[in-house]
OpenMM code with the backbone's topology and positions (N, CA, C; nanometers):
from openmm import Vec3, app, unit

residues = "MET PRO VAL GLY TYR GLU PHE ILE GLU HIS THR ALA ASP TYR ALA ILE ARG ALA THR GLY ARG ASP PHE PRO GLU LEU LEU ALA ASN ALA ALA ALA GLY LEU ILE ALA LEU MET ALA ASP THR SER GLY LEU LEU PRO THR ASP HIS ARG ILE ALA ARG ALA GLU GLY GLU ASP ARG GLU HIS VAL LEU ALA ARG SER LEU LYS GLN VAL LEU ARG CYS VAL GLU ASP GLY GLN LEU PRO LEU SER ALA THR VAL LEU ALA ALA ASP GLY SER GLY ALA SER LEU ARG VAL ASP THR THR PRO LEU SER PRO VAL ALA ASP ARG VAL LEU ALA VAL VAL LYS ALA VAL THR TYR HIS ALA LEU GLN ILE ALA GLU VAL PRO ASP GLY LEU SER VAL GLU VAL VAL PHE ASP THR".split()
positions = [
    Vec3(0.0853, -0.1186, 0.0000),
    Vec3(0.0000, 0.0000, 0.0000),
    Vec3(0.0890, 0.1237, 0.0000),
    Vec3(0.0730, 0.2117, -0.1010),
    Vec3(0.1491, 0.3362, -0.0965),
    Vec3(0.0979, 0.4225, 0.0181),
    Vec3(0.1895, 0.4786, 0.0926),
    Vec3(0.1513, 0.5629, 0.2051),
    Vec3(0.1502, 0.7069, 0.1585),
    Vec3(0.0441, 0.7787, 0.1882),
    Vec3(0.0349, 0.9187, 0.1502),
    Vec3(-0.1072, 0.9575, 0.1192),
    Vec3(-0.1249, 1.0238, 0.0048),
    Vec3(-0.2580, 1.0662, -0.0365),
    Vec3(-0.2626, 1.0702, -0.1875),
    Vec3(-0.3837, 1.0705, -0.2390),
    Vec3(-0.4061, 1.0884, -0.3816),
    Vec3(-0.5388, 1.1597, -0.3997),
    Vec3(-0.5496, 1.2361, -0.5075),
    Vec3(-0.6752, 1.3002, -0.5411),
    Vec3(-0.7625, 1.1972, -0.6101),
    Vec3(-0.8897, 1.1950, -0.5756),
    Vec3(-0.9814, 1.1013, -0.6398),
    Vec3(-1.0989, 1.1792, -0.6975),
    Vec3(-1.1613, 1.1225, -0.7986),
    Vec3(-1.2734, 1.1897, -0.8630),
    Vec3(-1.3970, 1.1828, -0.7745),
    Vec3(-1.4690, 1.2929, -0.7735),
    Vec3(-1.5961, 1.2995, -0.7021),
    Vec3(-1.6899, 1.3804, -0.7901),
    Vec3(-1.8169, 1.3444, -0.7918),
    Vec3(-1.9108, 1.4040, -0.8869),
    Vec3(-1.9220, 1.5556, -0.8760),
    Vec3(-1.9253, 1.6110, -0.7560),
    Vec3(-1.9513, 1.7540, -0.7428),
    Vec3(-1.8390, 1.8318, -0.6750),
    Vec3(-1.7649, 1.7684, -0.5890),
    Vec3(-1.6667, 1.8380, -0.5078),
    Vec3(-1.5286, 1.7761, -0.5271),
    Vec3(-1.4353, 1.8125, -0.4397),
    Vec3(-1.3015, 1.7533, -0.4408),
    Vec3(-1.2955, 1.6416, -0.3371),
    Vec3(-1.2104, 1.5447, -0.3613),
    Vec3(-1.1938, 1.4358, -0.2655),
    Vec3(-1.0503, 1.3847, -0.2714),
    Vec3(-1.0051, 1.3333, -0.1577),
    Vec3(-0.8743, 1.2694, -0.1501),
    Vec3(-0.8899, 1.1330, -0.0829),
    Vec3(-0.7958, 1.0469, -0.1101),
    Vec3(-0.7821, 0.9217, -0.0361),
    Vec3(-0.6478, 0.9310, 0.0347),
    Vec3(-0.6506, 0.9163, 0.1667),
    Vec3(-0.5274, 0.9195, 0.2451),
    Vec3(-0.5059, 0.7829, 0.3078),
    Vec3(-0.3796, 0.7474, 0.3236),
    Vec3(-0.3435, 0.6214, 0.3872),
    Vec3(-0.2354, 0.6469, 0.4909),
    Vec3(-0.2218, 0.5533, 0.5809),
    Vec3(-0.1170, 0.5636, 0.6813),
    Vec3(-0.1050, 0.4344, 0.7590),
    Vec3(0.0115, 0.4133, 0.8159),
    Vec3(0.0340, 0.2918, 0.8946),
    Vec3(-0.0440, 0.2930, 1.0247),
    Vec3(-0.0720, 0.4151, 1.0760),
    Vec3(-0.1483, 0.4302, 1.2000),
    Vec3(-0.2279, 0.5603, 1.1904),
    Vec3(-0.3076, 0.5891, 1.2940),
    Vec3(-0.3934, 0.7068, 1.2870),
    Vec3(-0.3159, 0.8380, 1.2771),
    Vec3(-0.2096, 0.8599, 1.3545),
    Vec3(-0.1359, 0.9859, 1.3373),
    Vec3(-0.0824, 1.0048, 1.1945),
    Vec3(-0.0311, 0.8986, 1.1347),
    Vec3(0.0195, 0.9107, 0.9977),
    Vec3(-0.0948, 0.9329, 0.8993),
    Vec3(-0.2070, 0.8672, 0.9196),
    Vec3(-0.3242, 0.8886, 0.8346),
    Vec3(-0.3679, 1.0350, 0.8409),
    Vec3(-0.3745, 1.0901, 0.9597),
    Vec3(-0.4140, 1.2290, 0.9777),
    Vec3(-0.3133, 1.3230, 0.9111),
    Vec3(-0.1859, 1.2965, 0.9277),
    Vec3(-0.0820, 1.3805, 0.8648),
    Vec3(-0.0950, 1.3768, 0.7129),
    Vec3(-0.1195, 1.2600, 0.6571),
    Vec3(-0.1313, 1.2485, 0.5119),
    Vec3(-0.2600, 1.3124, 0.4604),
    Vec3(-0.3690, 1.3040, 0.5377),
    Vec3(-0.4933, 1.3712, 0.4978),
    Vec3(-0.4734, 1.5231, 0.4988),
    Vec3(-0.4040, 1.5743, 0.5992),
    Vec3(-0.3765, 1.7182, 0.6051),
    Vec3(-0.2871, 1.7599, 0.4880),
    Vec3(-0.1872, 1.6794, 0.4561),
    Vec3(-0.0993, 1.7095, 0.3423),
    Vec3(-0.1793, 1.7099, 0.2123),
    Vec3(-0.2723, 1.6167, 0.1990),
    Vec3(-0.3570, 1.6118, 0.0802),
    Vec3(-0.4453, 1.7340, 0.0679),
    Vec3(-0.5035, 1.7777, 0.1787),
    Vec3(-0.5869, 1.8983, 0.1782),
    Vec3(-0.5044, 2.0200, 0.1374),
    Vec3(-0.3864, 2.0333, 0.1943),
    Vec3(-0.3006, 2.1485, 0.1621),
    Vec3(-0.2615, 2.1459, 0.0148),
    Vec3(-0.2257, 2.0291, -0.0381),
    Vec3(-0.1876, 2.0176, -0.1793),
    Vec3(-0.3055, 2.0464, -0.2715),
    Vec3(-0.4245, 2.0114, -0.2280),
    Vec3(-0.5447, 2.0403, -0.3054),
    Vec3(-0.5688, 2.1911, -0.3136),
    Vec3(-0.5437, 2.2598, -0.2035),
    Vec3(-0.5722, 2.4028, -0.1955),
    Vec3(-0.4723, 2.4901, -0.2693),
    Vec3(-0.3432, 2.4558, -0.2659),
    Vec3(-0.2440, 2.5491, -0.3204),
    Vec3(-0.1138, 2.4795, -0.3575),
    Vec3(-0.0427, 2.5441, -0.4468),
    Vec3(0.0941, 2.5038, -0.4795),
    Vec3(0.1851, 2.5722, -0.3778),
    Vec3(0.2337, 2.4955, -0.2817),
    Vec3(0.3147, 2.5527, -0.1741),
    Vec3(0.4642, 2.5319, -0.1959),
    Vec3(0.5024, 2.4770, -0.3117),
    Vec3(0.6433, 2.4491, -0.3362),
    Vec3(0.7260, 2.5770, -0.3281),
    Vec3(0.8349, 2.5693, -0.2550),
    Vec3(0.9274, 2.6807, -0.2424),
    Vec3(0.8865, 2.7884, -0.1425),
    Vec3(0.7664, 2.7796, -0.0871),
    Vec3(0.7230, 2.8788, 0.0109),
    Vec3(0.7758, 2.8423, 0.1488),
    Vec3(0.8173, 2.9438, 0.2227),
    Vec3(0.8693, 2.9226, 0.3576),
    Vec3(0.7692, 2.9746, 0.4600),
    Vec3(0.7523, 2.9010, 0.5702),
    Vec3(0.6584, 2.9475, 0.6722),
    Vec3(0.7099, 3.0718, 0.7434),
    Vec3(0.6155, 3.1591, 0.7785),
    Vec3(0.6487, 3.2775, 0.8567),
    Vec3(0.5863, 3.2701, 0.9959),
    Vec3(0.4959, 3.1748, 1.0143),
    Vec3(0.4273, 3.1602, 1.1424),
    Vec3(0.3787, 3.0161, 1.1548),
    Vec3(0.3245, 2.9853, 1.2693),
    Vec3(0.2625, 2.8543, 1.2893),
    Vec3(0.1537, 2.8678, 1.3954),
    Vec3(0.0694, 2.7694, 1.4001),
    Vec3(-0.0312, 2.7627, 1.5055),
    Vec3(-0.0456, 2.6182, 1.5493),
    Vec3(-0.0870, 2.6016, 1.6718),
    Vec3(-0.1178, 2.4682, 1.7219),
    Vec3(-0.2685, 2.4514, 1.7113),
    Vec3(-0.3095, 2.3547, 1.6328),
    Vec3(-0.4517, 2.3268, 1.6122),
    Vec3(-0.4894, 2.2041, 1.6944),
    Vec3(-0.5992, 2.2150, 1.7658),
    Vec3(-0.6464, 2.1041, 1.8475),
    Vec3(-0.7886, 2.0680, 1.8063),
    Vec3(-0.8188, 1.9394, 1.8116),
    Vec3(-0.9530, 1.8918, 1.7779),
    Vec3(-0.9873, 1.7745, 1.8686),
    Vec3(-1.1131, 1.7672, 1.9056),
    Vec3(-1.1623, 1.6552, 1.9852),
    Vec3(-1.2799, 1.5926, 1.9131),
    Vec3(-1.3075, 1.4668, 1.9446),
    Vec3(-1.4204, 1.3984, 1.8826),
    Vec3(-1.4500, 1.2683, 1.9519),
    Vec3(-1.5657, 1.2139, 1.9192),
    Vec3(-1.6068, 1.0889, 1.9830),
    Vec3(-1.5481, 0.9651, 1.9154),
    Vec3(-1.4871, 0.9833, 1.7974),
    Vec3(-1.4207, 0.8715, 1.7295),
    Vec3(-1.3164, 0.9282, 1.6332),
    Vec3(-1.2420, 0.8396, 1.5691),
    Vec3(-1.1338, 0.8843, 1.4805),
    Vec3(-1.1842, 0.9671, 1.3629),
    Vec3(-1.3013, 0.9326, 1.3078),
    Vec3(-1.3547, 1.0084, 1.1955),
    Vec3(-1.3811, 1.1540, 1.2344),
    Vec3(-1.4425, 1.1735, 1.3504),
    Vec3(-1.4698, 1.3098, 1.3950),
    Vec3(-1.3399, 1.3855, 1.4258),
    Vec3(-1.2444, 1.3168, 1.4859),
    Vec3(-1.1150, 1.3808, 1.5146),
    Vec3(-1.0480, 1.4217, 1.3838),
    Vec3(-1.0498, 1.3343, 1.2852),
    Vec3(-0.9880, 1.3642, 1.1557),
    Vec3(-1.0578, 1.4823, 1.0892),
    Vec3(-1.1887, 1.4793, 1.0800),
    Vec3(-1.2627, 1.5877, 1.0143),
    Vec3(-1.2419, 1.7200, 1.0876),
    Vec3(-1.2492, 1.7182, 1.2181),
    Vec3(-1.2325, 1.8425, 1.2941),
    Vec3(-1.0896, 1.8950, 1.2869),
    Vec3(-0.9922, 1.8058, 1.2768),
    Vec3(-0.8530, 1.8491, 1.2598),
    Vec3(-0.8343, 1.9166, 1.1244),
    Vec3(-0.8919, 1.8581, 1.0198),
    Vec3(-0.8818, 1.9188, 0.8871),
    Vec3(-0.9545, 2.0533, 0.8830),
    Vec3(-1.0638, 2.0650, 0.9567),
    Vec3(-1.1332, 2.1941, 0.9659),
    Vec3(-1.0425, 2.2991, 1.0294),
    Vec3(-0.9593, 2.2584, 1.1236),
    Vec3(-0.8652, 2.3526, 1.1856),
    Vec3(-0.7599, 2.3986, 1.0843),
    Vec3(-0.7184, 2.3090, 0.9962),
    Vec3(-0.6249, 2.3482, 0.8898),
    Vec3(-0.6927, 2.4504, 0.7978),
    Vec3(-0.8192, 2.4255, 0.7625),
    Vec3(-0.8945, 2.5194, 0.6787),
    Vec3(-0.9138, 2.6547, 0.7464),
    Vec3(-0.9244, 2.6549, 0.8767),
    Vec3(-0.9451, 2.7797, 0.9498),
    Vec3(-0.8297, 2.8781, 0.9255),
    Vec3(-0.7119, 2.8266, 0.8972),
    Vec3(-0.5984, 2.9149, 0.8666),
    Vec3(-0.6333, 3.0079, 0.7509),
    Vec3(-0.6974, 2.9538, 0.6474),
    Vec3(-0.7333, 3.0332, 0.5302),
    Vec3(-0.8335, 3.1411, 0.5696),
    Vec3(-0.9301, 3.1051, 0.6524),
    Vec3(-1.0276, 3.2043, 0.7002),
    Vec3(-0.9575, 3.3181, 0.7735),
    Vec3(-0.8452, 3.2874, 0.8362),
    Vec3(-0.7684, 3.3869, 0.9107),
    Vec3(-0.6623, 3.4561, 0.8254),
    Vec3(-0.6672, 3.4357, 0.6921),
    Vec3(-0.5740, 3.5034, 0.6032),
    Vec3(-0.4369, 3.4398, 0.5938),
    Vec3(-0.4257, 3.3153, 0.6349),
    Vec3(-0.2981, 3.2436, 0.6306),
    Vec3(-0.3099, 3.1229, 0.5379),
    Vec3(-0.2068, 3.0960, 0.4621),
    Vec3(-0.2035, 2.9773, 0.3779),
    Vec3(-0.1285, 2.8678, 0.4535),
    Vec3(-0.1934, 2.7552, 0.4799),
    Vec3(-0.1206, 2.6462, 0.5445),
    Vec3(-0.0203, 2.5848, 0.4469),
    Vec3(0.1012, 2.5637, 0.4944),
    Vec3(0.2062, 2.5064, 0.4103),
    Vec3(0.2335, 2.3606, 0.4450),
    Vec3(0.2196, 2.3282, 0.5719),
    Vec3(0.2416, 2.1905, 0.6162),
    Vec3(0.1752, 2.1731, 0.7517),
    Vec3(0.1493, 2.0475, 0.7858),
    Vec3(0.0910, 2.0158, 0.9160),
    Vec3(0.1651, 1.8957, 0.9733),
    Vec3(0.2095, 1.9106, 1.0959),
    Vec3(0.2786, 1.8034, 1.1670),
    Vec3(0.1896, 1.7578, 1.2810),
    Vec3(0.1600, 1.6294, 1.2857),
    Vec3(0.0767, 1.5761, 1.3930),
    Vec3(0.1633, 1.5611, 1.5174),
    Vec3(0.1247, 1.6294, 1.6233),
    Vec3(0.1964, 1.6206, 1.7505),
    Vec3(0.1445, 1.5043, 1.8338),
    Vec3(0.0146, 1.4796, 1.8271),
    Vec3(-0.0490, 1.3677, 1.8974),
    Vec3(-0.1841, 1.3441, 1.8327),
    Vec3(-0.2271, 1.2178, 1.8276),
    Vec3(-0.3593, 1.1866, 1.7717),
    Vec3(-0.4024, 1.0493, 1.8174),
    Vec3(-0.5297, 1.0419, 1.8584),
    Vec3(-0.5919, 0.9137, 1.8900),
    Vec3(-0.7410, 0.9269, 1.8636),
    Vec3(-0.8183, 0.8310, 1.9075),
    Vec3(-0.9611, 0.8292, 1.8800),
    Vec3(-1.0423, 0.9339, 1.9519),
    Vec3(-0.9808, 1.0128, 2.0389),
    Vec3(-1.0568, 1.1151, 2.1101),
    Vec3(-1.0053, 1.2571, 2.0878),
    Vec3(-0.8882, 1.2718, 2.0264),
    Vec3(-0.8377, 1.4064, 2.0037),
    Vec3(-0.7075, 1.4071, 1.9269),
    Vec3(-0.6723, 1.5269, 1.8821),
    Vec3(-0.5469, 1.5432, 1.8078),
    Vec3(-0.4963, 1.6853, 1.8258),
    Vec3(-0.3661, 1.6997, 1.8128),
    Vec3(-0.3061, 1.8329, 1.8059),
    Vec3(-0.2056, 1.8313, 1.6913),
    Vec3(-0.2052, 1.9412, 1.6158),
    Vec3(-0.1191, 1.9547, 1.4995),
    Vec3(-0.0499, 2.0896, 1.5041),
    Vec3(0.0701, 2.0922, 1.4539),
    Vec3(0.1396, 2.2192, 1.4302),
    Vec3(0.1215, 2.2488, 1.2821),
    Vec3(0.0600, 2.3626, 1.2519),
    Vec3(0.0357, 2.4020, 1.1134),
    Vec3(0.1249, 2.5211, 1.0818),
    Vec3(0.2193, 2.5025, 0.9902),
    Vec3(0.3072, 2.6106, 0.9460),
    Vec3(0.2346, 2.6890, 0.8378),
    Vec3(0.2406, 2.8225, 0.8468),
    Vec3(0.1641, 2.9086, 0.7568),
    Vec3(0.2480, 3.0236, 0.7031),
    Vec3(0.1920, 3.0900, 0.6028),
    Vec3(0.2456, 3.2150, 0.5496),
    Vec3(0.1257, 3.3019, 0.5136),
    Vec3(0.1398, 3.4339, 0.5138),
    Vec3(0.0263, 3.5189, 0.4771),
    Vec3(-0.0275, 3.4835, 0.3382),
    Vec3(-0.1592, 3.4775, 0.3266),
    Vec3(-0.2242, 3.4344, 0.2033),
    Vec3(-0.2184, 3.5389, 0.0925),
    Vec3(-0.2411, 3.6641, 0.1237),
    Vec3(-0.2553, 3.7649, 0.0177),
    Vec3(-0.1339, 3.7759, -0.0748),
    Vec3(-0.0097, 3.7719, -0.0264),
    Vec3(0.1032, 3.7836, -0.1204),
    Vec3(0.1204, 3.6611, -0.2121),
    Vec3(0.0598, 3.5490, -0.1754),
    Vec3(0.0759, 3.4270, -0.2552),
    Vec3(-0.0583, 3.3757, -0.3080),
    Vec3(-0.1560, 3.4657, -0.3190),
    Vec3(-0.2906, 3.4267, -0.3629),
    Vec3(-0.2897, 3.3621, -0.5014),
    Vec3(-0.1904, 3.3960, -0.5842),
    Vec3(-0.1813, 3.3349, -0.7169),
    Vec3(-0.1465, 3.1861, -0.7102),
    Vec3(-0.1061, 3.1369, -0.5928),
    Vec3(-0.0726, 2.9952, -0.5746),
    Vec3(-0.1950, 2.9108, -0.5407),
    Vec3(-0.3085, 2.9742, -0.5128),
    Vec3(-0.4295, 2.9009, -0.4753),
    Vec3(-0.4821, 2.8246, -0.5962),
    Vec3(-0.5050, 2.6950, -0.5765),
    Vec3(-0.5537, 2.6084, -0.6830),
    Vec3(-0.7026, 2.5790, -0.6695),
    Vec3(-0.7517, 2.5709, -0.5462),
    Vec3(-0.8925, 2.5380, -0.5211),
    Vec3(-0.9369, 2.6062, -0.3932),
    Vec3(-1.0563, 2.6607, -0.3965),
    Vec3(-1.1148, 2.7199, -0.2775),
    Vec3(-1.1987, 2.6116, -0.2098),
    Vec3(-1.1512, 2.5655, -0.0962),
    Vec3(-1.2213, 2.4616, -0.0203),
    Vec3(-1.2991, 2.5311, 0.0897),
    Vec3(-1.4306, 2.5077, 0.0937),
    Vec3(-1.5158, 2.5737, 0.1919),
    Vec3(-1.5319, 2.4923, 0.3193),
    Vec3(-1.5342, 2.3590, 0.3044),
    Vec3(-1.5621, 2.2770, 0.4226),
    Vec3(-1.5144, 2.1343, 0.4028),
    Vec3(-1.4907, 2.0695, 0.5149),
    Vec3(-1.4654, 1.9256, 0.5201),
    Vec3(-1.6017, 1.8618, 0.5442),
    Vec3(-1.6387, 1.7638, 0.4637),
    Vec3(-1.7695, 1.7012, 0.4827),
    Vec3(-1.7540, 1.5674, 0.5560),
    Vec3(-1.8650, 1.5217, 0.6066),
    Vec3(-1.8699, 1.3895, 0.6688),
    Vec3(-1.9282, 1.2866, 0.5727),
    Vec3(-1.9476, 1.3270, 0.4468),
    Vec3(-2.0076, 1.2386, 0.3470),
    Vec3(-1.9239, 1.1116, 0.3301),
    Vec3(-1.9815, 0.9989, 0.3667),
    Vec3(-1.9171, 0.8668, 0.3546),
    Vec3(-1.7803, 0.8620, 0.4222),
    Vec3(-1.7607, 0.9438, 0.5233),
    Vec3(-1.6320, 0.9474, 0.5933),
    Vec3(-1.6214, 0.8276, 0.6865),
    Vec3(-1.5345, 0.7350, 0.6502),
    Vec3(-1.5148, 0.6162, 0.7321),
    Vec3(-1.3701, 0.5695, 0.7167),
    Vec3(-1.3027, 0.5596, 0.8293),
    Vec3(-1.1656, 0.5098, 0.8286),
    Vec3(-1.1722, 0.3581, 0.8213),
    Vec3(-1.1024, 0.3036, 0.7236),
    Vec3(-1.1036, 0.1590, 0.7019),
    Vec3(-0.9679, 0.1002, 0.7378),
    Vec3(-0.9718, -0.0157, 0.7994),
    Vec3(-0.8484, -0.0895, 0.8236),
    Vec3(-0.8165, -0.1680, 0.6979),
    Vec3(-0.6937, -0.1522, 0.6495),
    Vec3(-0.6457, -0.2220, 0.5306),
    Vec3(-0.5210, -0.3006, 0.5708),
    Vec3(-0.4744, -0.3910, 0.4869),
    Vec3(-0.3626, -0.4771, 0.5284),
    Vec3(-0.2406, -0.4044, 0.5844),
    Vec3(-0.2060, -0.2883, 0.5288),
    Vec3(-0.0861, -0.2177, 0.5744),
    Vec3(-0.1141, -0.1014, 0.6679),
    Vec3(-0.2381, -0.0873, 0.7159),
    Vec3(-0.2682, 0.0243, 0.8050),
    Vec3(-0.4110, 0.0717, 0.7938),
    Vec3(-0.4251, 0.2013, 0.7613),
    Vec3(-0.5563, 0.2648, 0.7557),
    Vec3(-0.5728, 0.3435, 0.6264),
    Vec3(-0.6981, 0.3591, 0.5842),
    Vec3(-0.7296, 0.4345, 0.4648),
    Vec3(-0.8587, 0.5121, 0.4887),
    Vec3(-0.8694, 0.6301, 0.4279),
    Vec3(-0.9912, 0.7099, 0.4395),
    Vec3(-1.0081, 0.7922, 0.3126),
    Vec3(-1.1327, 0.8122, 0.2723),
    Vec3(-1.1652, 0.9048, 0.1649),
    Vec3(-1.2347, 1.0238, 0.2285),
    Vec3(-1.1880, 1.1438, 0.1938),
    Vec3(-1.2430, 1.2670, 0.2506),
    Vec3(-1.2929, 1.3529, 0.1353),
    Vec3(-1.4188, 1.3976, 0.1474),
    Vec3(-1.4798, 1.4846, 0.0466),
    Vec3(-1.4822, 1.6259, 0.1023),
    Vec3(-1.4436, 1.7223, 0.0176),
    Vec3(-1.4395, 1.8627, 0.0555),
    Vec3(-1.5438, 1.9395, -0.0252),
    Vec3(-1.6169, 2.0270, 0.0417),
    Vec3(-1.7150, 2.1122, -0.0222),
    Vec3(-1.6430, 2.2331, -0.0810),
    Vec3(-1.6758, 2.2652, -0.2054),
    Vec3(-1.6093, 2.3767, -0.2722),
    Vec3(-1.7070, 2.4847, -0.3114),
] * unit.nanometer
topology = app.Topology()
chain = topology.addChain("A")
for resn in residues:
    res = topology.addResidue(resn, chain)
    for name in ("N", "CA", "C"):
        topology.addAtom(name, app.Element.getBySymbol(name[0]), res)
């Protein structure tokens, strides 16, 4: 199983499939997929960071709420460049999200993502770890 993420076709919105050997890696790869979907961040250096925290009653809710925290950076005028999972389990997660101001690099935006959806959001156990498909509202 390749570890990481890939863009997958969805009828109306954007979607990614993320994989990982465990939940923290799955979450890190889903965040990387979301960031890659939103913008071309190659060569950009972070100027700031934030610690994003999310809680939930299961891994799916923790994953979705963590990705919503990454999206919140854009609402705050920051472009997320990378996300490092500091801790993650079935009840919560914390991530360090490295950012740069959005306005000077607005030409790098590839897709405007409005929300993380719960549509068919289910983390599946696969032979080499975990897999999830995440649909984003645009």
